A tleap script that builds the chain and sets N, CA, C and O, in Angstrom:
source leaprc.protein.ff14SB
mol = sequence {
  NMET SER VAL LYS LYS ARG LYS ALA SER ILE
  PHE LEU ARG LEU MET VAL ILE ALA LEU SER
  VAL TYR MET ILE PHE THR LEU ILE GLY LEU
  TRP ASN ASP LEU ASP GLU SER TYR ALA THR
  LEU LYS GLU LEU GLU LEU LYS LYS GLU THR
  THR GLU ALA GLN ILE GLU GLU TYR LYS ALA
  LEU LEU ALA ASP GLY SER GLN LYS ALA ILE
  ILE GLU LYS ALA ALA ARG GLU ARG PHE GLY
  TYR ALA TYR PRO GLY GLU GLU ILE TYR LYS
  GLU ILE CLYS
}
set mol.1.N position { -32.866 -2.974 -49.665 }
set mol.1.CA position { -33.011 -2.760 -48.248 }
set mol.1.C position { -33.830 -1.500 -48.021 }
set mol.1.O position { -33.623 -0.473 -48.666 }
set mol.2.N position { -34.738 -1.605 -47.112 }
set mol.2.CA position { -35.590 -0.448 -46.874 }
set mol.2.C position { -34.856 0.582 -46.020 }
set mol.2.O position { -33.825 0.283 -45.418 }
set mol.3.N position { -35.393 1.782 -45.978 }
set mol.3.CA position { -34.803 2.882 -45.245 }
set mol.3.C position { -34.830 2.599 -43.742 }
set mol.3.O position { -33.885 2.946 -43.033 }
set mol.4.N position { -35.905 1.969 -43.247 }
set mol.4.CA position { -36.023 1.662 -41.822 }
set mol.4.C position { -34.950 0.661 -41.393 }
set mol.4.O position { -34.328 0.820 -40.343 }
set mol.5.N position { -34.741 -0.360 -42.207 }
set mol.5.CA position { -33.722 -1.359 -41.871 }
set mol.5.C position { -32.330 -0.736 -41.891 }
set mol.5.O position { -31.480 -1.054 -41.059 }
set mol.6.N position { -32.116 0.141 -42.840 }
set mol.6.CA position { -30.811 0.795 -42.953 }
set mol.6.C position { -30.541 1.671 -41.735 }
set mol.6.O position { -29.439 1.650 -41.187 }
set mol.7.N position { -31.550 2.447 -41.306 }
set mol.7.CA position { -31.400 3.299 -40.127 }
set mol.7.C position { -31.204 2.448 -38.874 }
set mol.7.O position { -30.394 2.783 -38.009 }
set mol.8.N position { -31.946 1.355 -38.782 }
set mol.8.CA position { -31.817 0.461 -37.628 }
set mol.8.C position { -30.429 -0.168 -37.602 }
set mol.8.O position { -29.833 -0.324 -36.536 }
set mol.9.N position { -29.921 -0.525 -38.770 }
set mol.9.CA position { -28.600 -1.134 -38.861 }
set mol.9.C position { -27.515 -0.144 -38.431 }
set mol.9.O position { -26.597 -0.510 -37.698 }
set mol.10.N position { -27.619 1.099 -38.882 }
set mol.10.CA position { -26.643 2.128 -38.500 }
set mol.10.C position { -26.740 2.408 -37.006 }
set mol.10.O position { -25.721 2.522 -36.326 }
set mol.11.N position { -27.960 2.518 -36.497 }
set mol.11.CA position { -28.158 2.756 -35.064 }
set mol.11.C position { -27.567 1.617 -34.238 }
set mol.11.O position { -26.918 1.858 -33.219 }
set mol.12.N position { -27.787 0.382 -34.672 }
set mol.12.CA position { -27.258 -0.785 -33.955 }
set mol.12.C position { -25.733 -0.779 -33.954 }
set mol.12.O position { -25.112 -1.075 -32.933 }
set mol.13.N position { -25.139 -0.451 -35.069 }
set mol.13.CA position { -23.676 -0.383 -35.155 }
set mol.13.C position { -23.115 0.691 -34.228 }
set mol.13.O position { -22.114 0.469 -33.547 }
set mol.14.N position { -23.766 1.860 -34.204 }
set mol.14.CA position { -23.310 2.929 -33.321 }
set mol.14.C position { -23.423 2.520 -31.844 }
set mol.14.O position { -22.550 2.840 -31.037 }
set mol.15.N position { -24.493 1.820 -31.508 }
set mol.15.CA position { -24.657 1.360 -30.133 }
set mol.15.C position { -23.578 0.342 -29.748 }
set mol.15.O position { -23.052 0.379 -28.635 }
set mol.16.N position { -23.257 -0.556 -30.664 }
set mol.16.CA position { -22.207 -1.550 -30.406 }
set mol.16.C position { -20.856 -0.860 -30.235 }
set mol.16.O position { -20.082 -1.232 -29.354 }
set mol.17.N position { -20.573 0.115 -31.048 }
set mol.17.CA position { -19.310 0.854 -30.944 }
set mol.17.C position { -19.256 1.622 -29.626 }
set mol.17.O position { -18.234 1.606 -28.941 }
set mol.18.N position { -20.351 2.294 -29.269 }
set mol.18.CA position { -20.381 3.050 -28.012 }
set mol.18.C position { -20.207 2.118 -26.817 }
set mol.18.O position { -19.485 2.443 -25.874 }
set mol.19.N position { -20.861 0.970 -26.853 }
set mol.19.CA position { -20.716 0.000 -25.768 }
set mol.19.C position { -19.284 -0.521 -25.684 }
set mol.19.O position { -18.750 -0.701 -24.590 }
set mol.20.N position { -18.675 -0.760 -26.814 }
set mol.20.CA position { -17.288 -1.236 -26.836 }
set mol.20.C position { -16.337 -0.196 -26.243 }
set mol.20.O position { -15.457 -0.537 -25.452 }
set mol.21.N position { -16.511 1.069 -26.623 }
set mol.21.CA position { -15.667 2.138 -26.091 }
set mol.21.C position { -15.852 2.251 -24.575 }
set mol.21.O position { -14.876 2.397 -23.838 }
set mol.22.N position { -17.096 2.185 -24.114 }
set mol.22.CA position { -17.379 2.244 -22.678 }
set mol.22.C position { -16.691 1.090 -21.942 }
set mol.22.O position { -16.088 1.293 -20.887 }
set mol.23.N position { -16.782 -0.099 -22.492 }
set mol.23.CA position { -16.167 -1.269 -21.850 }
set mol.23.C position { -14.647 -1.143 -21.805 }
set mol.23.O position { -14.027 -1.543 -20.819 }
set mol.24.N position { -14.051 -0.606 -22.832 }
set mol.24.CA position { -12.597 -0.428 -22.865 }
set mol.24.C position { -12.164 0.564 -21.786 }
set mol.24.O position { -11.207 0.303 -21.057 }
set mol.25.N position { -12.852 1.691 -21.677 }
set mol.25.CA position { -12.487 2.676 -20.664 }
set mol.25.C position { -12.710 2.139 -19.251 }
set mol.25.O position { -11.924 2.423 -18.347 }
set mol.26.N position { -13.767 1.373 -19.061 }
set mol.26.CA position { -14.027 0.763 -17.759 }
set mol.26.C position { -12.917 -0.229 -17.413 }
set mol.26.O position { -12.460 -0.276 -16.272 }
set mol.27.N position { -12.490 -1.009 -18.381 }
set mol.27.CA position { -11.417 -1.979 -18.170 }
set mol.27.C position { -10.112 -1.275 -17.814 }
set mol.27.O position { -9.384 -1.739 -16.937 }
set mol.28.N position { -9.811 -0.180 -18.471 }
set mol.28.CA position { -8.595 0.586 -18.163 }
set mol.28.C position { -8.660 1.134 -16.740 }
set mol.28.O position { -7.665 1.091 -16.017 }
set mol.29.N position { -9.808 1.644 -16.337 }
set mol.29.CA position { -9.966 2.153 -14.976 }
set mol.29.C position { -9.795 1.057 -13.931 }
set mol.29.O position { -9.156 1.271 -12.900 }
set mol.30.N position { -10.354 -0.095 -14.191 }
set mol.30.CA position { -10.201 -1.220 -13.262 }
set mol.30.C position { -8.752 -1.688 -13.193 }
set mol.30.O position { -8.273 -2.081 -12.129 }
set mol.31.N position { -8.065 -1.647 -14.310 }
set mol.31.CA position { -6.650 -2.038 -14.337 }
set mol.31.C position { -5.821 -1.087 -13.465 }
set mol.31.O position { -4.938 -1.527 -12.729 }
set mol.32.N position { -6.106 0.205 -13.550 }
set mol.32.CA position { -5.395 1.185 -12.720 }
set mol.32.C position { -5.695 0.967 -11.242 }
set mol.32.O position { -4.796 1.061 -10.406 }
set mol.33.N position { -6.949 0.678 -10.915 }
set mol.33.CA position { -7.306 0.379 -9.523 }
set mol.33.C position { -6.569 -0.846 -9.018 }
set mol.33.O position { -6.131 -0.880 -7.868 }
set mol.34.N position { -6.429 -1.848 -9.865 }
set mol.34.CA position { -5.710 -3.065 -9.482 }
set mol.34.C position { -4.240 -2.774 -9.213 }
set mol.34.O position { -3.673 -3.292 -8.251 }
set mol.35.N position { -3.619 -1.952 -10.052 }
set mol.35.CA position { -2.222 -1.574 -9.843 }
set mol.35.C position { -2.036 -0.834 -8.518 }
set mol.35.O position { -1.077 -1.090 -7.791 }
set mol.36.N position { -2.950 0.078 -8.209 }
set mol.36.CA position { -2.880 0.809 -6.947 }
set mol.36.C position { -3.053 -0.131 -5.756 }
set mol.36.O position { -2.399 0.031 -4.726 }
set mol.37.N position { -3.925 -1.098 -5.904 }
set mol.37.CA position { -4.152 -2.054 -4.826 }
set mol.37.C position { -2.916 -2.913 -4.591 }
set mol.37.O position { -2.582 -3.211 -3.444 }
set mol.38.N position { -2.238 -3.311 -5.652 }
set mol.38.CA position { -1.001 -4.075 -5.501 }
set mol.38.C position { 0.076 -3.248 -4.801 }
set mol.38.O position { 0.807 -3.770 -3.959 }
set mol.39.N position { 0.178 -1.980 -5.140 }
set mol.39.CA position { 1.169 -1.114 -4.493 }
set mol.39.C position { 0.856 -0.966 -3.004 }
set mol.39.O position { 1.761 -1.009 -2.171 }
set mol.40.N position { -0.413 -0.793 -2.672 }
set mol.40.CA position { -0.817 -0.699 -1.265 }
set mol.40.C position { -0.520 -2.001 -0.539 }
set mol.40.O position { -0.068 -1.985 0.605 }
set mol.41.N position { -0.770 -3.121 -1.190 }
set mol.41.CA position { -0.494 -4.423 -0.594 }
set mol.41.C position { 0.988 -4.579 -0.278 }
set mol.41.O position { 1.345 -5.064 0.796 }
set mol.42.N position { 1.849 -4.174 -1.199 }
set mol.42.CA position { 3.292 -4.282 -0.971 }
set mol.42.C position { 3.729 -3.409 0.201 }
set mol.42.O position { 4.555 -3.828 1.012 }
set mol.43.N position { 3.179 -2.193 0.295 }
set mol.43.CA position { 3.505 -1.307 1.415 }
set mol.43.C position { 3.069 -1.925 2.743 }
set mol.43.O position { 3.806 -1.874 3.728 }
set mol.44.N position { 1.880 -2.502 2.765 }
set mol.44.CA position { 1.372 -3.113 3.995 }
set mol.44.C position { 2.172 -4.357 4.383 }
set mol.44.O position { 2.387 -4.614 5.568 }
set mol.45.N position { 2.611 -5.128 3.388 }
set mol.45.CA position { 3.440 -6.300 3.685 }
set mol.45.C position { 4.786 -5.876 4.276 }
set mol.45.O position { 5.290 -6.517 5.198 }
set mol.46.N position { 5.360 -4.806 3.751 }
set mol.46.CA position { 6.620 -4.297 4.292 }
set mol.46.C position { 6.434 -3.810 5.724 }
set mol.46.O position { 7.269 -4.068 6.591 }
set mol.47.N position { 5.333 -3.103 5.964 }
set mol.47.CA position { 5.034 -2.622 7.313 }
set mol.47.C position { 4.827 -3.798 8.270 }
set mol.47.O position { 5.258 -3.754 9.422 }
set mol.48.N position { 4.170 -4.841 7.783 }
set mol.48.CA position { 3.944 -6.032 8.605 }
set mol.48.C position { 5.280 -6.678 8.984 }
set mol.48.O position { 5.480 -7.061 10.136 }
set mol.49.N position { 6.187 -6.796 8.021 }
set mol.49.CA position { 7.497 -7.392 8.298 }
set mol.49.C position { 8.262 -6.567 9.330 }
set mol.49.O position { 8.899 -7.125 10.224 }
set mol.50.N position { 8.201 -5.254 9.210 }
set mol.50.CA position { 8.884 -4.380 10.159 }
set mol.50.C position { 8.292 -4.542 11.552 }
set mol.50.O position { 9.021 -4.617 12.541 }
set mol.51.N position { 6.981 -4.593 11.623 }
set mol.51.CA position { 6.310 -4.749 12.911 }
set mol.51.C position { 6.638 -6.103 13.529 }
set mol.51.O position { 6.868 -6.195 14.734 }
set mol.52.N position { 6.660 -7.147 12.714 }
set mol.52.CA position { 6.997 -8.472 13.226 }
set mol.52.C position { 8.428 -8.510 13.750 }
set mol.52.O position { 8.704 -9.159 14.759 }
set mol.53.N position { 9.341 -7.817 13.067 }
set mol.53.CA position { 10.731 -7.764 13.540 }
set mol.53.C position { 10.803 -7.048 14.883 }
set mol.53.O position { 11.546 -7.474 15.768 }
set mol.54.N position { 10.048 -5.975 15.050 }
set mol.54.CA position { 10.028 -5.267 16.326 }
set mol.54.C position { 9.452 -6.144 17.429 }
set mol.54.O position { 9.954 -6.136 18.553 }
set mol.55.N position { 8.412 -6.894 17.121 }
set mol.55.CA position { 7.809 -7.786 18.114 }
set mol.55.C position { 8.812 -8.846 18.549 }
set mol.55.O position { 8.926 -9.146 19.738 }
set mol.56.N position { 9.533 -9.411 17.599 }
set mol.56.CA position { 10.546 -10.416 17.944 }
set mol.56.C position { 11.645 -9.813 18.821 }
set mol.56.O position { 12.135 -10.457 19.749 }
set mol.57.N position { 12.022 -8.583 18.517 }
set mol.57.CA position { 13.045 -7.905 19.323 }
set mol.57.C position { 12.542 -7.700 20.751 }
set mol.57.O position { 13.278 -7.919 21.713 }
set mol.58.N position { 11.289 -7.280 20.880 }
set mol.58.CA position { 10.718 -7.087 22.219 }
set mol.58.C position { 10.587 -8.414 22.959 }
set mol.58.O position { 10.821 -8.478 24.166 }
set mol.59.N position { 10.219 -9.459 22.253 }
set mol.59.CA position { 10.124 -10.782 22.882 }
set mol.59.C position { 11.487 -11.235 23.394 }
set mol.59.O position { 11.595 -11.809 24.478 }
set mol.60.N position { 12.526 -10.969 22.603 }
set mol.60.CA position { 13.877 -11.342 23.024 }
set mol.60.C position { 14.284 -10.559 24.273 }
set mol.60.O position { 14.903 -11.112 25.182 }
set mol.61.N position { 13.938 -9.285 24.313 }
set mol.61.CA position { 14.256 -8.483 25.492 }
set mol.61.C position { 13.493 -8.989 26.720 }
set mol.61.O position { 14.047 -9.032 27.819 }
set mol.62.N position { 12.245 -9.365 26.541 }
set mol.62.CA position { 11.462 -9.876 27.655 }
set mol.62.C position { 11.968 -11.241 28.112 }
set mol.62.O position { 11.990 -11.523 29.310 }
set mol.63.N position { 12.372 -12.081 27.178 }
set mol.63.CA position { 12.885 -13.405 27.525 }
set mol.63.C position { 14.203 -13.292 28.270 }
set mol.63.O position { 14.520 -14.116 29.128 }
set mol.64.N position { 14.962 -12.265 27.932 }
set mol.64.CA position { 16.245 -12.031 28.587 }
set mol.64.C position { 16.024 -11.601 30.039 }
set mol.64.O position { 16.902 -11.776 30.884 }
set mol.65.N position { 14.870 -11.051 30.316 }
set mol.65.CA position { 14.549 -10.638 31.684 }
set mol.65.C position { 15.172 -9.313 32.072 }
set mol.65.O position { 15.200 -8.958 33.250 }
set mol.66.N position { 15.661 -8.595 31.110 }
set mol.66.CA position { 16.329 -7.337 31.390 }
set mol.66.C position { 15.348 -6.177 31.232 }
set mol.66.O position { 15.166 -5.665 30.127 }
set mol.67.N position { 14.727 -5.766 32.312 }
set mol.67.CA position { 13.804 -4.630 32.245 }
set mol.67.C position { 14.554 -3.328 32.001 }
set mol.67.O position { 14.014 -2.389 31.416 }
set mol.68.N position { 15.789 -3.280 32.450 }
set mol.68.CA position { 16.597 -2.080 32.234 }
set mol.68.C position { 16.782 -1.834 30.731 }
set mol.68.O position { 16.713 -0.693 30.274 }
set mol.69.N position { 17.015 -2.900 29.971 }
set mol.69.CA position { 17.204 -2.765 28.522 }
set mol.69.C position { 15.917 -2.294 27.854 }
set mol.69.O position { 15.958 -1.489 26.924 }
set mol.70.N position { 14.773 -2.793 28.323 }
set mol.70.CA position { 13.494 -2.386 27.752 }
set mol.70.C position { 13.236 -0.905 28.029 }
set mol.70.O position { 12.815 -0.164 27.141 }
set mol.71.N position { 13.487 -0.489 29.245 }
set mol.71.CA position { 13.275 0.915 29.623 }
set mol.71.C position { 14.220 1.824 28.839 }
set mol.71.O position { 13.814 2.883 28.359 }
set mol.72.N position { 15.476 1.407 28.711 }
set mol.72.CA position { 16.453 2.208 27.974 }
set mol.72.C position { 16.049 2.336 26.503 }
set mol.72.O position { 16.131 3.420 25.926 }
set mol.73.N position { 15.615 1.234 25.905 }
set mol.73.CA position { 15.204 1.263 24.499 }
set mol.73.C position { 14.004 2.191 24.310 }
set mol.73.O position { 13.966 2.967 23.355 }
set mol.74.N position { 13.026 2.116 25.211 }
set mol.74.CA position { 11.851 2.978 25.116 }
set mol.74.C position { 12.234 4.443 25.276 }
set mol.74.O position { 11.719 5.298 24.556 }
set mol.75.N position { 13.129 4.743 26.209 }
set mol.75.CA position { 13.555 6.129 26.432 }
set mol.75.C position { 14.283 6.679 25.210 }
set mol.75.O position { 14.107 7.844 24.854 }
set mol.76.N position { 15.090 5.855 24.575 }
set mol.76.CA position { 15.836 6.305 23.397 }
set mol.76.C position { 14.909 6.518 22.193 }
set mol.76.O position { 14.995 7.538 21.509 }
set mol.77.N position { 14.018 5.542 21.940 }
set mol.77.CA position { 13.190 5.608 20.745 }
set mol.77.C position { 12.044 6.597 20.868 }
set mol.77.O position { 11.793 7.368 19.943 }
set mol.78.N position { 11.350 6.587 21.988 }
set mol.78.CA position { 10.156 7.425 22.122 }
set mol.78.C position { 10.466 8.862 22.513 }
set mol.78.O position { 9.844 9.797 22.009 }
set mol.79.N position { 11.426 9.036 23.408 }
set mol.79.CA position { 11.670 10.366 23.959 }
set mol.79.C position { 12.975 10.995 23.494 }
set mol.79.O position { 13.226 12.167 23.775 }
set mol.80.N position { 13.812 10.236 22.788 }
set mol.80.CA position { 15.057 10.780 22.271 }
set mol.80.C position { 16.122 10.998 23.327 }
set mol.80.O position { 17.026 11.812 23.138 }
set mol.81.N position { 16.025 10.284 24.435 }
set mol.81.CA position { 17.018 10.424 25.505 }
set mol.81.C position { 18.345 9.795 25.090 }
set mol.81.O position { 18.394 8.900 24.245 }
set mol.82.N position { 19.414 10.286 25.706 }
set mol.82.CA position { 20.745 9.743 25.456 }
set mol.82.C position { 21.588 9.934 26.716 }
set mol.82.O position { 21.249 10.726 27.595 }
set mol.83.N position { 22.678 9.202 26.783 }
set mol.83.CA position { 23.605 9.351 27.901 }
set mol.83.C position { 24.374 10.664 27.749 }
set mol.83.O position { 24.534 11.157 26.632 }
set mol.84.N position { 24.850 11.233 28.854 }
set mol.84.CA position { 25.631 12.469 28.759 }
set mol.84.C position { 26.875 12.248 27.895 }
set mol.84.O position { 27.594 11.263 28.061 }
set mol.85.N position { 27.108 13.163 26.989 }
set mol.85.CA position { 28.277 13.079 26.111 }
set mol.85.C position { 28.056 12.189 24.891 }
set mol.85.O position { 28.926 12.103 24.024 }
set mol.86.N position { 26.931 11.543 24.817 }
set mol.86.CA position { 26.647 10.659 23.690 }
set mol.86.C position { 26.078 11.478 22.531 }
set mol.86.O position { 25.241 12.357 22.732 }
set mol.87.N position { 26.545 11.177 21.314 }
set mol.87.CA position { 26.056 11.868 20.129 }
set mol.87.C position { 25.080 10.969 19.386 }
set mol.87.O position { 25.332 9.777 19.208 }
set mol.88.N position { 23.966 11.546 18.956 }
set mol.88.CA position { 22.943 10.786 18.242 }
set mol.88.C position { 22.888 11.296 16.810 }
set mol.88.O position { 22.779 12.498 16.563 }
set mol.89.N position { 22.966 10.362 15.876 }
set mol.89.CA position { 22.869 10.700 14.466 }
set mol.89.C position { 21.566 10.111 13.920 }
set mol.89.O position { 21.247 8.948 14.168 }
set mol.90.N position { 20.823 10.925 13.178 }
set mol.90.CA position { 19.578 10.457 12.577 }
set mol.90.C position { 19.756 10.362 11.072 }
set mol.90.O position { 20.307 11.257 10.432 }
set mol.91.N position { 19.285 9.275 10.533 }
set mol.91.CA position { 19.384 9.039 9.114 }
set mol.91.C position { 18.281 9.804 8.384 }
set mol.91.O position { 17.107 9.706 8.742 }
set mol.92.N position { 18.660 10.557 7.374 }
set mol.92.CA position { 17.704 11.317 6.581 }
set mol.92.C position { 17.543 10.595 5.257 }
set mol.92.O position { 18.520 10.325 4.559 }
set mol.93.N position { 16.297 10.286 4.920 }
set mol.93.CA position { 16.044 9.541 3.675 }
set mol.93.C position { 15.510 10.436 2.615 }
set mol.93.O position { 15.239 9.984 1.503 }
savepdb mol mol.pdb
quit
């Protein structure tokens, strides 16, 4: 084997190894991105379920025709209002 072929063969092997290492690291990075995307998807699905439950609750209040209940719920949730003598407990997570 000539010296040129030997050098070309070594160079080709090094290039294949470098390309393989690059592809492995790229694959690992994409795998991590996929995991993060799945976690974000699960959070958004949970938020969607919570929002849908709130919408159903509001629809039930509207169907009931009780505007007083809607106003009371808004005052309690948005502004923290309560009846005199009533104690409010907040859950700490």
